[in-house]
C-alpha positions in Angstrom: 197.1 100.9 140.2 194.0 99.6 141.4 191.5 99.3 138.8 189.1 102.0 140.7 192.1 104.8 140.1 192.0 103.8 136.2 190.7 106.9 134.1 187.8 106.0 131.9 188.1 105.9 128.8 187.0 104.4 125.6 190.1 103.1 124.5 191.7 98.7 124.8 194.5 99.0 127.0 196.7 95.8 126.2 199.4 94.5 128.2 201.6 92.0 127.6 204.5 90.2 129.1 204.2 91.3 132.6 203.2 94.7 131.2 206.5 95.3 129.4 204.8 96.1 126.4 201.8 97.7 126.9 199.2 99.3 123.9 196.5 101.6 124.3 193.9 101.0 121.1 190.7 103.2 120.3 187.9 101.0 120.3 185.8 102.8 117.8 189.4 102.7 115.6 189.6 98.6 116.6 185.8 98.1 115.1 186.6 100.2 112.2 189.3 98.3 111.2 187.6 95.1 111.7 184.6 96.3 109.5 186.9 96.8 106.9 188.8 93.5 107.2 185.0 91.9 106.7 184.5 93.9 103.6 187.8 93.1 102.4 186.8 89.1 102.8 183.3 89.7 101.3 184.8 91.6 98.4 187.0 88.7 97.9 184.6 86.2 97.7 182.2 88.2 95.3 185.1 88.7 93.2 186.1 84.7 93.0 182.9 84.7 91.8 183.3 87.0 88.8 184.8 86.4 85.1 185.2 85.0 82.0 182.8 82.2 83.7 180.5 83.2 86.6 179.8 81.1 89.5 177.7 80.9 92.4 179.1 81.8 96.1 178.3 78.2 96.9 180.2 76.5 93.8 183.3 78.4 94.9 183.0 77.5 98.7 183.0 73.7 97.3 186.2 74.5 95.0 187.7 75.8 98.4 187.3 73.1 100.5 188.0 70.5 97.4 191.4 72.2 96.6 192.8 68.8 94.8 189.6 68.3 92.9 190.6 67.6 88.7 187.6 69.8 87.0 188.1 73.3 85.0 187.0 75.8 87.0 188.8 74.3 90.8 191.4 74.8 88.7 190.9 78.6 87.3 189.6 79.4 90.9 193.0 77.7 92.8 195.4 78.8 89.9 194.2 82.2 88.6 191.8 84.0 90.6 192.9 83.3 94.3 196.3 84.3 93.4 195.0 87.1 91.2 192.8 88.4 94.8 195.4 88.0 97.3 198.0 90.1 95.2 195.7 92.6 94.7 195.0 93.0 98.4 198.6 92.6 99.4 199.8 95.2 96.4 197.1 97.2 97.7 197.8 97.3 101.5 201.6 98.0 100.9 201.1 100.5 98.6 198.8 102.5 100.9 201.3 102.0 104.1 204.2 103.4 101.7 201.7 106.3 101.3 200.9 106.5 105.1 204.8 106.2 105.9 205.6 109.0 103.1 203.1 111.5 104.4 204.0 111.2 108.1 207.6 111.6 107.3 207.3 114.3 104.9 204.3 115.8 107.1 202.9 116.5 103.6 199.2 114.7 102.7 200.2 114.6 98.9 203.4 112.5 99.5 202.3 109.3 97.3 205.1 106.6 95.9 203.1 107.4 92.3 203.3 111.1 92.9 207.1 111.9 93.8 209.0 109.3 91.7 209.9 106.4 93.7 207.1 103.7 91.9 208.6 105.2 88.6 212.2 104.8 89.2 211.0 100.8 90.5 209.1 100.7 87.0 212.2 102.5 85.0 214.4 99.9 86.7 212.6 96.6 85.7 211.7 98.0 82.2 215.4 98.3 81.8 216.0 95.0 83.0 212.9 93.5 80.6 214.4 95.0 77.7 217.7 94.6 77.8 217.8 91.2 79.8 214.7 89.6 79.5 215.9 86.5 80.7 216.8 87.3 83.7 214.0 89.5 84.3 211.5 87.2 86.3 214.0 86.7 88.6 215.6 90.3 89.2 212.9 92.1 89.1 211.9 92.7 92.8 215.5 93.4 93.4 216.1 95.7 90.5 213.2 97.9 91.4 214.0 98.2 94.8 217.2 99.6 94.0 215.3 101.8 91.4 213.2 102.8 94.1 216.2 103.1 96.7 218.0 105.7 93.9 214.8 108.1 93.4 214.0 108.4 96.9 217.6 109.0 97.6 218.1 111.8 95.1 214.5 113.7 96.2 216.1 113.7 99.7 218.9 114.7 99.1 217.6 117.8 97.1 214.7 118.4 99.3 216.4 118.1 102.9 218.2 121.4 103.5 215.4 123.2 104.9 213.7 122.9 108.0 210.7 119.3 108.8 212.5 118.2 105.6 211.7 121.0 103.2 208.3 119.1 102.6 206.9 121.3 99.6 210.1 120.5 97.9 210.1 117.1 98.4 207.1 117.2 96.3 207.8 119.2 93.5 211.1 117.5 93.0 209.3 114.2 92.9 206.7 115.5 90.7 209.3 116.4 88.1 212.2 113.8 88.8 208.7 111.5 88.3 207.8 113.2 85.0 211.7 113.0 83.6 212.1 109.5 84.6 208.8 108.5 82.4 210.4 110.0 79.3 213.4 108.2 79.7 211.0 105.0 80.2 209.1 105.7 77.2 212.1 106.4 75.0 213.1 102.9 76.1 210.3 101.4 75.3 209.9 103.0 71.6 213.2 101.4 70.4 213.3 98.3 72.5 212.2 95.0 70.6 208.7 95.4 70.3 207.7 91.7 71.9 209.7 92.8 74.6 208.5 96.3 74.9 204.8 95.1 74.5 205.9 92.8 77.9 207.4 96.0 79.6 204.0 98.0 78.5 201.5 95.5 79.9 203.6 95.5 83.0 203.8 99.5 83.0 199.7 99.2 83.1 199.1 98.4 86.6 198.0 94.7 85.2 197.1 91.7 87.5 197.0 89.2 84.9 200.1 87.8 85.7 199.5 87.3 88.9 200.8 84.1 90.2 201.3 82.3 93.6 205.1 83.2 93.8 203.9 86.8 93.2 201.9 85.7 96.8 204.6 84.4 98.5 207.3 87.1 97.4 204.1 89.8 98.9 203.4 88.0 101.6 207.1 87.6 103.1 207.7 91.5 102.8 204.6 92.0 104.8 205.8 89.8 107.4 208.6 91.1 106.9 208.3 95.3 107.0 204.8 95.1 108.8 206.3 94.4 112.3 209.4 96.7 112.0 206.8 99.3 110.9 204.3 98.6 113.9 207.0 98.7 116.2 208.2 102.4 115.0 205.3 103.6 115.2 205.5 104.7 118.9 208.4 106.8 118.1 206.9 107.8 114.6 204.0 109.4 116.8 206.1 111.9 118.6 207.8 112.8 115.0 204.3 114.2 114.4 204.2 116.6 117.2 207.3 118.5 115.5 211.2 118.3 115.8 211.8 119.9 118.4 209.0 117.5 120.4 210.5 114.2 119.1 213.9 115.5 119.9 212.8 116.3 123.5 211.6 112.9 124.2 214.8 111.2 123.3 214.1 110.2 119.2 216.7 110.3 117.0 214.8 112.0 114.1 217.5 111.6 111.7 217.7 107.9 111.9 213.8 107.5 112.5 213.4 109.3 109.3 216.0 107.3 107.3 214.2 104.4 108.3 211.0 105.4 107.8 212.1 106.3 104.2 213.4 102.5 104.0 210.1 101.1 104.9 208.5 103.1 102.3 210.6 102.4 99.6 210.3 98.5 100.1 206.9 98.4 100.5 206.4 100.6 96.9 209.1 98.9 95.3 207.8 95.3 95.9 204.8 96.4 95.3 205.2 97.9 92.1 207.7 95.2 91.2 204.9 92.4 91.3 202.1 94.1 89.3 203.7 97.3 87.8 202.7 100.9 88.8 198.9 101.8 90.7 198.6 105.5 90.7 197.3 107.4 93.5 196.3 104.4 96.1 199.0 105.6 98.4 197.6 109.0 98.2 194.0 108.3 98.9 193.8 105.2 101.4 195.6 107.4 104.0 193.3 110.1 103.8 190.5 107.9 104.1 191.9 106.2 106.6 191.6 109.7 109.1 188.4 110.1 108.1 186.8 106.8 108.9 188.3 106.6 112.3 190.5 109.0 114.8 193.5 106.8 116.3 197.1 106.8 116.7 199.9 105.6 114.2 199.8 102.2 114.8 196.6 101.7 114.1 195.9 104.2 111.4 198.7 102.5 109.5 196.5 99.0 109.8 193.7 101.0 108.6 195.3 102.4 105.8 196.7 99.1 104.8 193.0 98.0 104.9 191.7 100.5 103.0 194.4 100.0 100.3 193.2 96.6 99.9 190.1 97.1 99.1 190.5 100.0 96.4 193.0 97.4 94.8 190.7 94.7 94.7 187.5 96.3 93.8 189.2 98.3 91.2 191.0 94.6 89.7 187.1 93.7 90.0 185.8 96.5 88.2 188.6 96.4 85.7 187.5 92.7 84.8 184.2 93.0 84.7 183.0 96.5 83.8 183.6 96.1 80.2 183.8 92.4 79.8 185.1 90.4 77.7 187.3 93.3 77.3 189.6 93.9 80.3 191.0 97.4 82.2 193.7 97.1 83.7 193.3 98.0 87.4 196.2 100.9 87.3 193.6 102.6 84.8 191.1 102.4 87.6 192.9 103.6 90.5 193.7 106.5 88.3 190.5 107.1 87.4 189.4 107.3 90.9 192.5 108.9 92.1 192.7 112.1 89.6 189.5 113.9 91.3 190.8 112.8 94.8 194.4 115.0 94.0 192.8 117.5 92.5 190.4 118.3 95.5 193.3 117.7 97.5 195.1 120.5 96.1 192.0 122.8 96.0 191.6 122.2 99.9 195.1 122.7 100.3 194.8 126.3 98.7 191.4 127.0 100.5 193.6 126.5 103.4 196.6 128.7 102.6 
């Protein structure tokens, strides 16, 4: 087809592998994503300058280009601040991706891994191993968290999948009830466990990034490198699912297999993020809604914008928690909850008005 016959559009068409793979991306959405990436970089640079020892950006830059310097501040930047900021950004993006996938699969804007029990399942599993087997906790934490999240997600799916389109209201309500039940079990373990182990688990449950390390960065980065491309590959089929069950089936999509794969990805993102820093409430709820408001785009770009928004939220929450009441530090999980509760109430009120 000649260029003169192509319809005029504001979208950017990318053709790869001799046009065997083609992508159509909204230019405005691409611009928003680029600006969010720049905003994240600026926020991360600002966060590097703040802490117990405030530094100028020029000093931070010198330490970044001279990582092998033996000065105390270089050690602080490279061993504590950079891993913490990278973990915050990676965790935020993974929770946002999990929330976006859950909201798409259930077709319910209230779905969130921390709200419907998935994060609590991962949290309970980690608390169990931290209290009963503290020596193995650091090694097995990601895998135990993944198992706990999968079990909870499976129970919710089994109890709510009886209605058309997956029983989305039942999915949310059962998830909230199960989350409360799991939280009560976690509280019992915290009450009757040994005090030192319970305190270690309590620090993790608060959603703190104090213990973030390069090991966490490597695990989370590997998870993103593996899971994100699979998510984007499935985004085209995912977009047909948004049109309705019958439409997706008519277009040749196996909806049951697709839903299962998307749920596995959502659980994987949430479980690995939770295993690293503990539960961070409402990130998966807020980020996809913000992404929809800042840019209208296809499913793939929406997932990327949601990830960028999630990274910004958690990085900002961690920076505020570290500096708002210094030298006392507030966990990032508490800050995201303070932000998220009013947002959740607003969504409930809006859903009630529409009903």
